[in-house]
C-alpha positions in Angstrom: -82.2 17.4 -36.0 -81.8 13.8 -36.9 -80.1 12.1 -39.8 -81.6 9.3 -42.0 -80.7 6.7 -39.4 -82.5 8.5 -36.6 -79.3 9.8 -35.0 -79.4 13.2 -33.3 -77.0 15.9 -34.5 -75.7 17.5 -31.4 -72.0 18.3 -31.7 -69.4 19.8 -34.1 -65.7 18.9 -34.2 -63.6 21.5 -35.8 -60.0 20.9 -37.0 -58.4 24.3 -37.2 -55.0 23.2 -38.6 -53.1 20.1 -39.7 -49.6 21.1 -38.3 -48.3 19.5 -35.2 -45.1 20.0 -33.1 -45.1 16.3 -32.1 -44.9 13.1 -34.2 -47.3 10.6 -32.6 -46.9 7.5 -34.8 -50.6 6.6 -34.4 -52.0 9.9 -35.5 -55.0 9.6 -37.9 -55.1 13.3 -38.7 -58.8 13.4 -38.1 -59.2 11.2 -41.1 -58.3 14.0 -43.6 -55.2 14.9 -45.6 -53.3 18.2 -45.3 -54.1 21.1 -47.6 -52.8 24.6 -48.4 -56.2 26.1 -47.7 -57.0 27.5 -44.2 -60.1 28.9 -42.7 -60.1 32.2 -40.7 -61.7 32.9 -37.3 -64.5 34.6 -39.1 -65.1 31.4 -41.2 -65.3 29.2 -38.1 -67.7 31.7 -36.6 -70.0 31.5 -39.7 -69.8 27.7 -39.6 -70.8 27.4 -35.9 -73.5 30.0 -36.3 -75.1 27.9 -39.0 -74.6 24.6 -37.1 -76.5 26.0 -34.2 -79.6 26.3 -36.4 -79.6 22.6 -36.7 -79.5 22.1 -32.9 -75.8 21.8 -32.3 -74.9 22.8 -28.8 -71.4 21.4 -28.4 -68.2 22.3 -30.3 -64.8 20.7 -29.9 -61.7 22.3 -31.4 -58.9 20.0 -32.6 -56.0 20.0 -35.1 -53.2 19.1 -35.9 -52.2 20.9 -32.7 -54.7 23.7 -32.4 -52.6 25.8 -30.0 -50.0 26.3 -32.8 -52.5 28.8 -34.4 -51.6 32.3 -33.3 -55.3 33.2 -33.5 -56.6 30.2 -31.4 -57.8 32.5 -28.6 -59.7 34.6 -31.0 -61.3 31.5 -32.5 -62.4 30.3 -29.1 -63.8 33.7 -28.2 -65.8 34.1 -31.4 -67.3 30.6 -31.1 -68.1 31.0 -27.4 -69.7 34.5 -28.0 -72.3 32.8 -30.3 -73.8 31.2 -27.2 -72.4 27.6 -27.5 -73.1 25.8 -24.3 -70.1 23.5 -24.3 -66.9 24.5 -26.0 -63.9 22.2 -25.6 -60.5 21.7 -27.1 -58.1 18.8 -27.7 -54.4 19.4 -27.4 -51.1 17.6 -27.0 -50.5 19.9 -24.0 -47.0 21.1 -25.0 -48.1 24.8 -25.3 -50.8 24.8 -22.8 -49.0 26.2 -19.8 -48.6 29.5 -21.7 -52.1 29.7 -23.1 -54.4 28.1 -20.5 -55.4 31.4 -18.8 -56.1 33.2 -22.1 -58.2 30.3 -23.3 -60.2 30.3 -20.0 -60.8 34.0 -20.3 -61.9 33.6 -23.9 -64.6 31.1 -22.8 -63.2 27.6 -23.2 -65.2 25.3 -21.0 -63.2 22.1 -20.9 -60.1 20.4 -22.3 -58.8 17.1 -23.5 -55.0 16.5 -23.3 -53.2 13.7 -25.0 -50.7 11.8 -22.8 -49.0 8.7 -24.4 -46.5 8.0 -21.6 -45.3 9.2 -18.3 -41.8 8.0 -19.1 -39.6 10.8 -20.5 -37.4 8.5 -22.6 -40.4 6.7 -24.1 -42.3 9.9 -24.6 -39.4 11.4 -26.5 -38.8 8.3 -28.6 -42.3 7.7 -29.8 -43.9 11.1 -29.5 -41.2 13.8 -29.4 -41.4 17.0 -27.4 -40.9 17.7 -23.7 -42.9 15.7 -21.3 -42.3 18.2 -18.5 -44.1 20.9 -20.5 -47.1 18.6 -21.0 -47.3 17.7 -17.3 -47.1 21.4 -16.3 -49.8 22.2 -18.7 -52.0 19.4 -17.3 -51.5 20.7 -13.7 -52.4 24.2 -14.7 -55.4 23.1 -16.7 -56.9 21.1 -13.9 -57.0 24.2 -11.8 -58.9 26.2 -14.5 -61.2 23.8 -16.3 -63.6 21.1 -15.5 -63.5 18.4 -16.6 -60.0 17.8 -17.9 -59.7 14.5 -19.7 -56.4 12.7 -20.3 -56.5 10.9 -23.6 -54.4 7.7 -23.2 -54.1 5.8 -26.5 -53.3 2.3 -25.5 -50.7 0.4 -27.6 -48.3 -2.5 -27.1 -45.7 0.1 -26.4 -47.3 1.8 -23.4 -49.8 -0.7 -22.0 -47.5 -1.3 -19.0 -48.1 2.2 -17.8 -51.9 1.7 -17.3 -51.7 1.7 -13.5 -49.4 4.7 -13.5 -51.9 6.6 -15.6 -54.6 5.8 -13.1 -52.5 7.1 -10.2 -51.5 10.2 -12.1 -55.1 11.1 -13.1 -56.3 10.6 -9.6 -53.5 12.8 -8.3 -54.3 15.8 -10.6 -58.1 15.2 -10.5 -58.4 14.5 -14.2 -60.7 11.9 -16.0 -58.7 9.1 -17.7 -60.0 8.4 -21.1 -58.6 5.0 -22.3 -58.7 5.0 -26.1 -58.2 2.0 -28.3 -55.8 2.5 -31.2 -57.2 2.9 -34.7 -54.9 0.8 -36.9 -55.3 2.9 -40.0 -52.3 1.3 -41.7 -50.8 -2.1 -41.9 -47.7 -1.2 -39.9 -49.9 0.1 -37.1 -51.5 -3.3 -36.6 -48.5 -4.5 -34.6 -49.1 -1.8 -32.0 -52.8 -2.7 -31.6 -53.9 -3.7 -28.1 -57.5 -4.5 -27.2 -58.6 -2.5 -24.2 -61.4 -5.0 -23.3 -59.2 -6.7 -20.6 -58.4 -3.3 -19.1 -62.1 -2.4 -18.9 -62.9 -5.7 -17.2 -60.3 -5.0 -14.5 -61.7 -1.5 -13.9 -65.3 -2.8 -14.0 -64.4 -5.2 -11.1 -63.0 -2.4 -9.0 -65.6 0.3 -9.8 -67.9 1.7 -7.1 -70.4 3.0 -9.7 -70.9 2.7 -13.5 -72.6 5.3 -15.6 -73.5 4.7 -19.3 -73.3 7.8 -21.5 -75.8 7.9 -24.3 -73.0 9.2 -26.6 -71.7 6.0 -28.2 -73.1 4.0 -25.3 -69.8 4.6 -23.6 -69.4 3.4 -20.0 -67.8 5.7 -17.3 -66.5 3.9 -14.2 -66.0 5.6 -10.8 -63.5 4.2 -8.4 -61.7 5.7 -5.4 -62.1 9.3 -6.5 -61.2 8.6 -10.1 -63.3 8.5 -13.3 -62.3 6.2 -16.2 -63.8 6.0 -19.6 -63.1 3.5 -22.4 -63.3 4.5 -26.1 -63.5 1.8 -28.7 -64.2 3.3 -32.1 -63.1 0.4 -34.4 -65.5 -2.4 -35.4 -67.9 -0.9 -32.9 -71.5 -0.7 -34.0 -72.5 1.2 -30.8 -69.8 3.9 -31.6 -71.4 4.5 -34.9 -75.1 4.0 -33.9 -74.8 6.7 -31.3 -72.6 9.1 -33.2 -74.0 12.7 -33.0 -71.1 14.5 -34.5 -70.3 16.4 -37.7 -66.7 17.4 -38.4 -65.2 20.4 -40.1 -61.7 20.1 -41.7 -59.2 22.9 -41.5 -59.4 23.5 -45.2 -63.2 24.0 -45.4 -64.9 20.7 -45.8 -67.9 19.3 -43.9 -67.0 15.7 -43.0 -70.0 13.4 -42.1 -67.8 10.5 -40.8 -64.4 10.2 -39.1 -63.6 7.0 -40.9 -64.4 8.1 -44.4 -62.8 10.7 -46.7 -64.9 10.1 -49.8 -68.1 11.9 -49.0 -66.9 15.4 -48.0 -68.8 18.6 -48.7 -66.6 21.5 -49.8 -67.7 24.8 -48.3 -64.5 26.8 -48.7 -65.7 28.9 -51.7 -69.2 29.3 -50.2 -67.5 30.8 -47.1 -65.4 33.2 -49.2 -68.5 34.3 -51.2 -70.5 34.7 -48.0 -73.1 32.2 -49.1 -75.7 30.7 -46.8 -74.3 27.5 -45.5 -77.6 25.8 -44.6 -77.9 23.7 -47.8 -74.4 22.4 -47.3 -75.2 21.3 -43.8 -78.4 19.6 -45.0 -76.3 17.7 -47.6 -73.8 16.7 -44.9 -76.5 15.4 -42.6 -78.0 13.4 -45.5 -74.7 11.8 -46.2 -74.2 10.6 -42.7 -74.4 6.9 -42.2 -72.9 4.4 -39.7 -69.5 3.1 -40.8 -70.1 0.0 -38.8 -73.6 -1.3 -38.7 -75.4 -4.0 -36.8 -76.0 -7.1 -38.8 
């Protein structure tokens, strides 16, 4: 199905909680505020089942930190059992070493792991947590899932680790996803670093370049390594090719990552076992590019 701007609806991103065991200073919390309400595995199953009627084939689970939910394996299993072709999950990796095998058995297809720094002191100072746990989780994940993507949010703090990240991802056979910081607040602006120069350097070294239709994103291949660049801010291509609807942990359909004023509340509808199709139709109608071509 397409929205009013001719954009296909192909994927669903589900936030299953808002809690996290780290303190990433740049976290945008999926563009939604915390709430006391929480959806159950059965609720997520109903939502995905309805989404599939509109042509959605991909589901990504996120948080907060989704692995903090004690029922995360059940959530994965229920969604995969519906017949979703591509089920992925984004995590900070701290709990992955203990859950990776269960998630694989439940049907998870692939995984994204955030990695701000390879320096223990820097990781602890700006992110918190134990870097060794994250690295161990990454090494286990690359043996179980394909692809594994490393989400490297570039800031003025960690830009000096770019080459180290390249080497590490090549070593563990993971895709490096270089993400431009979204400066959602004034204090964050001092940490902003444009990734254009990094992309130019990789472009010069690449053996092959592939352009993904999703957000017109380029993927570079060099020396046994894949590198992608994600530039969501002030990016008309990012918006023009967006094919995603989001679901918040407290039961809202969210048409746009960068807006929080056009949500559709489906919490009560779920609890009353209502048909959710009309809510999805309204969500699709409310979708519009946040950044538009002039």
